[in-house]
C-alpha positions in Angstrom: 0.0 0.0 0.0 2.2 2.9 -1.2 1.7 6.4 -0.2 -0.4 7.2 -3.2 -2.9 4.4 -2.4 -3.0 5.4 1.3 -3.8 8.9 0.2 -6.5 7.9 -2.3 -8.2 5.5 0.0 -7.9 7.7 3.1 -5.9 5.1 5.0 -4.8 6.0 8.5 -3.0 4.1 11.2 -3.5 3.7 15.0 -0.8 2.6 17.4 -1.2 -0.4 19.6 -1.6 0.8 23.2 -1.4 -0.8 26.6 -4.7 -0.1 28.3 -7.0 -1.3 31.0 -9.7 -2.4 28.6 -11.4 -5.0 30.8 -11.7 -2.5 33.7 -13.1 0.4 31.7 -16.6 1.7 32.0 -17.6 4.3 29.3 -20.4 6.8 30.0 -21.8 9.2 27.4 -22.2 12.9 28.2 -21.4 16.4 27.0 -19.2 19.4 28.0 -20.7 22.4 29.7 -19.4 25.6 31.3 -18.6 25.7 35.0 -20.9 28.0 37.0 -18.1 30.5 37.6 -17.1 30.6 34.0 -19.7 33.3 33.2 -19.3 36.9 34.4 -21.9 39.7 34.0 -21.3 43.4 34.0 -24.3 45.5 35.1 -25.2 49.1 35.4 -24.5 50.7 38.7 -26.2 54.0 37.8 -28.8 54.9 35.1 -27.2 56.3 32.0 -26.7 56.2 28.2 -24.4 53.4 27.2 -21.7 53.4 24.5 -20.3 49.9 23.7 -16.6 49.4 23.3 -16.5 45.7 22.4 -18.4 43.4 20.1 -19.7 39.9 20.5 -17.1 37.1 20.6 -14.3 39.6 21.2 -11.6 38.2 23.5 -11.0 40.3 26.6 -8.4 40.4 29.4 -8.6 42.0 32.8 -8.6 45.7 32.3 -10.0 45.7 28.8 -12.7 48.5 28.3 -16.1 46.9 27.8 -18.4 49.9 27.7 -18.9 53.4 29.1 -21.9 55.4 30.1 -22.9 58.9 30.9 -25.2 59.1 33.9 -27.3 62.0 35.2 -26.9 60.5 38.7 -23.1 61.0 38.6 -23.2 64.8 39.2 -25.5 64.2 42.2 -22.8 61.9 43.8 -20.2 64.5 43.1 -22.5 67.1 44.6 -22.6 65.1 47.9 -18.8 65.0 47.9 -18.6 68.8 47.3 -21.1 69.4 50.1 -19.0 67.3 52.4 -15.9 69.3 51.5 -17.7 72.6 52.0 -19.0 71.4 55.4 -15.4 70.5 56.3 -14.1 73.9 55.3 -16.9 75.6 57.3 -16.1 73.5 60.4 -12.4 74.2 60.1 -13.1 78.0 60.0 -15.4 77.7 63.0 -12.8 75.9 64.9 -10.2 78.5 64.0 -12.6 81.3 65.2 -13.5 79.5 68.3 -9.9 78.9 69.3 -9.1 82.6 68.6 -12.0 83.6 70.9 -10.8 81.2 73.6 -7.3 82.6 73.4 -8.6 86.1 73.4 -10.7 85.5 76.5 -7.8 83.8 78.3 -5.5 86.8 77.5 -8.2 89.3 78.8 -8.5 87.2 82.0 -4.7 87.2 82.4 -4.6 91.0 82.0 -7.5 91.6 84.4 -5.8 89.4 87.0 -2.5 91.4 86.5 -4.4 94.7 87.0 -6.2 93.4 90.1 -2.9 92.2 91.6 -1.2 95.6 90.8 -4.1 97.5 92.5 -4.0 95.2 95.5 -0.3 96.1 96.0 -1.3 99.7 96.0 -4.0 98.9 98.6 -6.7 99.8 96.1 -9.7 97.7 95.2 -11.9 97.9 92.1 -15.0 95.8 92.3 -16.0 96.1 88.6 -12.6 94.8 87.5 -13.0 91.7 89.7 -16.5 91.2 88.2 -15.1 91.4 84.7 -12.3 88.9 85.5 -14.9 86.5 86.9 -17.0 86.8 83.7 -13.9 86.0 81.6 -13.2 83.0 83.7 -16.8 81.8 83.6 -16.9 82.0 79.8 -13.9 79.7 79.3 -15.9 76.4 79.6 -18.5 77.7 77.1 -15.8 78.6 74.5 -14.1 75.2 75.0 -17.4 73.4 74.5 -18.0 75.4 71.3 -14.7 74.3 69.9 -15.6 70.7 70.7 -18.9 71.3 68.8 -17.1 72.6 65.8 -14.7 69.6 65.9 -17.7 67.3 66.0 -19.1 69.1 62.9 -15.7 68.6 61.2 -15.7 64.9 62.0 -19.3 64.5 60.7 -18.4 66.4 57.5 -15.4 64.1 56.9 -17.6 61.0 57.3 -20.2 62.5 55.0 -17.6 63.2 52.4 -16.0 59.8 52.8 -19.3 58.1 52.4 -20.1 60.0 49.3 -16.6 59.3 47.9 -17.1 55.6 48.6 -20.5 55.6 46.8 -18.9 57.3 43.8 -16.0 54.7 43.8 -18.5 51.9 44.0 -20.5 53.2 41.1 -17.6 54.0 38.9 -15.4 51.0 39.9 -12.5 53.4 40.4 -10.6 53.2 43.6 -11.1 56.1 46.1 -7.4 57.0 46.0 -7.6 57.5 42.2 -10.7 59.6 42.5 -9.0 61.8 45.0 -5.7 62.1 43.0 -5.1 65.6 41.7 -5.0 66.0 37.9 -4.9 69.0 35.5 -8.2 70.8 35.2 -10.2 70.3 32.0 -10.4 74.0 31.4 -6.6 74.3 31.4 -6.4 76.0 34.7 -3.1 76.1 36.6 -4.5 74.7 39.8 -4.9 70.9 39.9 -8.3 69.4 40.8 -9.4 66.0 42.1 -9.9 63.5 39.3 -13.6 63.0 40.0 -14.3 66.5 38.9 -12.9 65.7 35.4 -15.0 62.5 34.8 -17.9 62.8 32.5 -18.1 59.2 31.2 -17.8 56.2 33.5 -15.8 53.4 31.9 -16.4 49.7 32.8 -13.5 47.4 32.4 -13.2 43.6 32.3 -12.4 41.9 35.6 -12.0 38.3 34.3 -10.4 37.0 31.1 -12.7 35.4 28.6 -14.8 36.0 25.5 -17.8 38.4 25.1 -20.8 36.1 25.1 -23.6 38.6 24.6 -24.4 42.3 24.4 -27.6 42.8 26.4 -28.3 46.3 25.2 -27.8 48.3 22.0 -25.3 51.0 21.5 -26.7 54.3 22.7 -29.5 52.9 24.8 -30.5 54.5 28.1 -30.3 51.7 30.7 -31.5 51.6 34.3 -29.7 49.7 37.0 -29.1 46.8 37.7 -29.6 45.8 34.0 -26.9 43.6 32.4 -25.0 45.2 29.7 -22.2 42.7 28.8 -21.7 39.1 29.8 -18.4 37.2 29.2 -17.4 33.5 29.5 -14.1 31.8 30.1 -14.2 28.8 27.7 -11.3 27.2 29.6 -13.5 26.6 32.7 -15.3 23.5 31.5 -16.8 20.4 33.1 -18.2 17.2 31.7 -21.7 16.0 32.6 -22.5 12.4 32.0 -25.4 10.1 32.8 -24.4 6.6 34.2 -26.7 3.7 34.9 -27.7 3.4 38.5 -26.7 -0.3 38.3 -23.1 0.8 37.7 -23.0 3.1 40.7 -20.9 0.6 42.8 -18.3 0.5 40.0 -18.2 4.3 39.7 -17.5 4.8 43.4 -14.6 2.4 43.2 -13.1 3.9 40.0 -9.4 4.7 40.3 -8.8 6.7 37.1 -11.0 8.8 34.8 -10.5 10.1 31.3 -12.7 12.1 28.9 -12.3 10.7 25.4 -13.8 12.0 22.1 -16.2 10.0 20.0 -14.7 8.4 16.9 -14.6 11.2 14.3 -12.4 12.0 11.3 -9.5 14.3 12.3 -9.7 13.6 16.0 -7.1 11.1 17.3 -8.5 8.2 19.2 -6.0 8.9 22.1 -7.0 12.6 22.2 -8.6 12.3 25.6 -7.8 14.2 28.8 -7.5 13.1 32.4 -10.3 14.1 34.7 -11.5 14.0 38.3 -15.0 12.7 38.9 -17.7 13.3 41.5 -21.1 11.8 41.7 -23.7 14.6 41.2 -26.8 15.2 43.3 -29.3 14.4 40.6 -30.7 11.0 39.8 -33.4 10.1 37.4 -35.8 7.4 38.6 -37.6 7.1 35.2 -34.3 6.6 33.3 -32.6 4.9 36.2 -29.5 7.0 35.7 -27.3 9.1 38.0 -25.4 12.2 37.1 -21.6 12.3 37.0 -19.6 15.5 37.0 -16.0 15.3 35.6 -13.6 18.2 35.6 -10.6 18.1 33.2 -7.5 18.2 35.4 -5.7 20.8 33.3 -8.6 23.3 33.9 -9.0 22.6 37.6 -7.1 25.7 38.5 -10.5 27.5 38.8 -11.4 31.1 38.5 -8.8 32.2 41.1 -5.9 30.9 39.0 -3.9 33.7 37.3 -4.0 32.0 33.9 -6.0 28.7 33.7 -4.5 26.6 30.9 -6.5 25.5 27.9 -8.1 22.1 28.6 -6.4 20.9 25.4 -7.8 19.9 22.0 -10.0 21.8 19.6 -12.7 19.2 20.1 -13.2 20.2 23.8 -16.0 22.9 23.7 -19.2 23.5 25.5 -22.0 21.3 24.1 -19.6 18.8 22.5 -20.6 15.2 23.1 -18.0 12.7 24.3 -17.5 9.8 26.7 -16.3 9.6 30.3 -14.0 6.6 30.6 -13.7 5.2 34.1 -11.1 2.6 35.1 -13.0 0.6 37.7 -11.5 -1.8 40.3 -10.5 -5.2 39.1 -7.9 -7.9 39.0 -6.9 -7.8 35.3 -3.8 -5.9 34.4 -3.1 -3.8 31.3 -3.1 -5.4 27.9 -2.3 -4.7 24.3 -5.3 -3.1 22.6 -6.3 -1.5 19.4 -9.3 0.6 18.4 -12.4 -1.6 17.8 -12.9 0.0 14.4 -9.5 -1.4 13.3 -10.9 -4.9 13.5 -13.0 -6.1 10.5 -14.8 -9.3 9.9 -13.8 -11.6 7.1 -16.2 -14.4 6.9 -16.2 -16.2 10.2 -12.9 -14.7 11.3 -11.8 -11.2 12.4 -8.7 -9.7 11.0 -6.5 -6.6 11.6 -4.0 -5.2 9.1 -0.7 -4.7 10.8 1.8 -2.3 9.4 5.1 -4.0 8.6 7.7 -2.5 11.0 10.4 -3.1 8.4 8.5 -1.4 5.5 5.9 1.3 6.1 4.5 0.6 2.7 3.4 -2.9 3.6 0.5 -4.2 5.7 0.3 -7.7 7.0 -3.0 -9.5 7.3 -3.3 -10.9 10.8 -6.2 -13.0 12.2 -7.3 -11.1 15.3 -7.1 -13.1 18.5 -9.6 -11.0 20.3 -9.9 -10.5 24.0 -12.3 -8.3 26.0 -13.6 -5.1 24.6 -15.2 -1.9 26.0 -16.8 -0.9 22.8 -14.0 1.5 21.7 -10.9 -0.6 22.4 -10.4 -4.3 22.1 -7.6 -6.5 23.4 -5.5 -8.5 21.0 -4.0 -11.5 22.8 -1.5 -12.2 20.0 -0.1 -11.1 16.7 0.9 -7.5 17.7 3.5 -5.9 19.9 3.6 -2.6 21.7 4.4 0.2 19.3 3.0 -1.6 16.3 0.5 0.2 14.0 -2.7 -1.2 12.6 -4.8 0.2 9.8 -7.6 2.3 11.2 -9.4 4.2 8.5 -9.6 2.2 5.3 -9.3 -1.3 6.9 -12.6 -2.5 5.4 -11.7 -1.2 1.9 -8.3 -3.0 2.0 -10.1 -6.2 3.1 -12.4 -6.0 0.1 -9.6 -5.2 -2.3 -7.6 -8.2 -1.2 -10.5 -10.6 -1.6 -10.9 -12.7 -4.8 -13.8 -15.1 -5.3 -14.5 -15.0 -1.6 -11.0 -16.1 -0.6 -8.3 -13.8 0.7 -5.1 -13.3 -1.2 -1.9 -14.6 0.4 0.1 -11.6 -0.7 0.2 -8.9 -3.3 0.5 -5.2 -4.0 -1.5 -2.2 -5.0 -1.2 0.0 -8.0 -1.6 3.7 -7.9 -5.2 3.5 -9.0 -6.0 1.3 -6.0 -6.3 -2.0 -7.8 -4.8 -5.0 -6.1 -2.7 -7.8 -7.8 -1.3 -10.9 -6.3 2.4 -11.5 -6.2 3.7 -13.3 -9.4 
């Protein structure tokens, strides 16, 4: 079977593997997204939305998704400004109160000095003593007023901080960045806080992924808490399978698990991935099945992982059907196995076409000494060795081409047109 014939007939080869075929339980199912694979971005304030991404765009943390202009944003800024004004007023009142207190203390000190000087001259002035007593009596009131002004300052600070926190929550901009001084929009020389320069609130991606859907149209006025954009991380997958309830005792004792693709052109038969399996909460009494949840080990890093790796293989996508292969407990060891589709029936016997290790352009007809099978793989008790290759696609066509009058040829060769001739 030269290369031209292999190409014309679409012949492909599969390697003989060492597998636990007799201890394998295969369960059908399909891939689905993990619950934390999807992330929604919602409106915090009412406003007019301008989209910055399109559906199926790939985003990373920090990628701008959309921005909106909200009439409620100036109201939040007004609360911050009112808090700052109250702080400035309280600071001025404290300054005035402290000046009054210092003035009264100085007047009291001068009055006591005059009273002492007059006493040395043996002269008493009653009105001066009354005035000194009034100054001394007013000191607690002035001190209490300062405490009142300090309380107003503390309340004003809390009001401003609360308003700043609300603005940071709505805009998803840290408070420190909102307070940072930047050049004024009008080109003034005096820097201003950043929140005074914000007209559009920009929403950025928090998680990596792909834009799944745009819930609103560009330019729409949206009320909170409506969803604007949703993203999914296609790397966060799991596999949901339905196993028979009668096999539950085998599943609980399974030692290994693997998710394997269905036989399809272009997908290698060994293209599966290792997985961890848990028995789900759901069971179906009518169908007498139980749910199994398998997570590919390469994507088990979860959403907290900095960069979860791709689960591997283009065939692994949400909604793709596959099989969960469980290696259950047993006494049999690994054996040489080939794909079940590589075995074809010829009359009353089964055969495989083994590729000649010495010449890749030759295939040797071998009667298959079959062992146990799990439906996808079958054990060959003899005739092959580990590392050998057998014809996978095109085995049936080769078997037909080598037949003549119902009897198989002992040997021969193919021409480029695919016709077979016995050796002469």
